[in-house]
C-alpha positions as CSV (number, residue, x, y, z in Angstrom):
1,M,25.2,-22.5,15.9
2,K,27.4,-23.4,13.5
3,I,26.3,-26.2,11.3
4,V,28.3,-28.0,8.3
5,Q,27.4,-30.8,6.4
6,K,29.4,-32.5,4.3
7,E,28.7,-35.7,2.6
8,V,31.8,-38.1,2.3
9,R,32.6,-41.4,0.4
10,L,34.5,-44.2,2.1
11,N,35.9,-46.9,-0.8
12,P,34.7,-49.9,-1.0
13,Y,35.1,-52.2,2.5
14,P,34.9,-55.9,2.4
15,R,32.1,-57.7,4.6
16,G,32.1,-57.7,8.0
17,F,32.3,-54.3,10.6
18,H,35.2,-51.6,10.7
19,L,36.5,-48.5,12.4
20,I,36.0,-45.4,10.4
21,T,36.5,-43.2,13.4
22,R,40.0,-41.4,12.3
23,I,38.6,-41.4,8.5
24,L,35.9,-39.2,9.6
25,T,37.2,-37.1,11.3
26,A,39.7,-36.3,9.1
27,R,37.7,-35.7,6.2
28,F,35.7,-33.2,8.6
29,P,38.0,-31.0,9.8
30,E,35.5,-28.9,10.9
31,I,34.8,-30.7,13.8
32,K,38.1,-28.9,15.4
33,N,35.8,-25.9,15.0
34,I,32.7,-26.9,17.1
35,K,33.1,-26.1,20.6
36,Q,29.9,-28.3,22.0
37,G,27.6,-29.8,20.1
38,F,27.0,-32.8,18.0
39,L,27.7,-34.8,15.0
40,Q,25.6,-36.8,13.2
41,V,26.4,-39.8,10.6
42,F,24.0,-41.1,9.0
43,I,24.8,-43.7,6.2
44,K,22.7,-43.4,2.8
45,H,22.1,-46.9,2.4
46,T,20.0,-50.7,3.0
47,S,22.6,-53.0,2.9
48,A,25.5,-51.1,5.3
49,S,25.0,-50.0,8.5
50,L,26.6,-48.0,11.3
51,C,27.2,-48.5,14.8
52,L,28.9,-47.9,17.7
53,N,31.2,-50.7,19.4
54,E,34.9,-51.5,20.8
55,N,38.1,-49.6,19.4
56,A,40.5,-51.3,20.7
57,D,40.8,-55.5,20.4
58,P,39.5,-56.2,16.7
59,T,38.8,-59.8,17.6
60,V,35.5,-57.5,18.6
61,R,34.7,-56.7,15.1
62,E,35.3,-60.5,14.4
63,D,33.1,-61.9,16.6
64,F,30.3,-59.0,15.6
65,E,30.3,-60.5,11.9
66,R,30.8,-64.4,13.2
67,H,27.4,-63.5,15.5
68,F,25.2,-62.1,13.2
69,N,26.3,-64.3,10.2
70,V,24.2,-67.0,12.4
71,M,22.0,-64.4,13.5
72,V,20.3,-63.3,10.3
73,P,21.6,-66.7,7.4
74,E,22.0,-66.6,4.2
75,G,19.5,-68.8,2.5
76,A,16.7,-68.6,4.3
77,P,14.6,-71.1,3.1
78,Y,11.1,-68.1,3.7
79,Y,13.5,-65.3,1.9
80,V,11.6,-63.9,-1.1
81,H,14.1,-60.7,-1.9
82,T,16.9,-63.3,-3.3
83,Y,17.4,-61.8,-7.1
84,E,20.7,-59.1,-5.5
85,G,22.2,-62.4,-4.5
86,P,21.9,-64.6,-1.0
87,D,23.6,-61.7,0.9
88,D,21.1,-59.0,0.4
89,M,18.6,-60.0,1.8
90,P,21.0,-60.9,5.1
91,A,22.4,-57.5,4.8
92,H,18.8,-55.5,4.8
93,I,17.5,-56.9,8.0
94,K,21.1,-56.5,9.5
95,S,21.0,-53.0,8.9
96,A,17.3,-52.5,10.2
97,L,19.0,-54.1,13.2
98,L,21.7,-51.5,13.7
99,G,20.4,-48.5,11.9
100,S,21.5,-46.4,9.9
101,Q,22.6,-42.9,12.5
102,L,24.6,-42.5,14.9
103,Q,25.3,-39.4,16.8
104,I,27.8,-38.3,18.8
105,P,28.7,-35.3,21.3
106,I,31.6,-33.1,20.4
107,T,33.6,-31.2,23.7
108,D,36.3,-28.5,23.0
109,G,36.5,-29.9,19.1
110,E,36.7,-33.7,19.5
111,L,34.6,-36.7,19.6
112,N,33.7,-37.2,23.0
113,L,33.7,-40.9,22.4
114,G,34.2,-43.1,25.2
115,T,38.2,-44.3,25.9
116,W,37.6,-48.0,24.2
117,Q,34.9,-46.6,21.4
118,G,35.0,-46.2,18.0
119,I,32.3,-45.5,14.5
120,Y,32.1,-48.8,13.2
121,L,30.8,-49.4,9.6
122,C,28.9,-52.2,8.7
123,E,29.2,-53.7,5.7
124,H,27.2,-55.9,5.3
125,R,27.4,-57.6,1.3
126,D,30.3,-59.5,0.1
127,R,30.6,-56.6,-2.9
128,A,29.9,-53.3,-1.7
129,G,30.5,-50.5,-3.8
130,G,31.8,-47.0,-1.9
131,R,29.1,-45.9,0.7
132,K,27.9,-42.6,1.2
133,L,27.6,-41.4,4.8
134,L,26.5,-37.7,5.6
135,L,27.9,-36.3,8.1
136,T,26.7,-32.6,9.8
137,V,27.6,-31.6,12.9
138,W,25.9,-28.3,14.7
139,G,27.3,-26.8,18.1
140,V,28.8,-23.4,19.3
């Protein structure tokens, strides 16, 4: 079994949901050497997250952002953790809801995603820096 791990740093993204599938596969060409296995993507942050969803229609990502902003609003009077700005505590909650890692099957050197699936970086802060991701592939 082969195991390869690499940390990549993404450029800063504005707040929202961003497709990063192609960026990850371009930065991790070792995926092509796996006939059957898995890619694990782990984000090393608590105010951004990862998810797998629609890769074709960008309005899906816009709707995600709008919905999460209604579901987890800024400025809720019960927030105590407010010293990093009004977007910080909601960002932590959104990150907890969506999660910090994904596991995707690899078949014949390619991510075995559904026709309309893509990997999203979910940026929940207004002015975040670049995000670090730990990518691990294992398989044969």
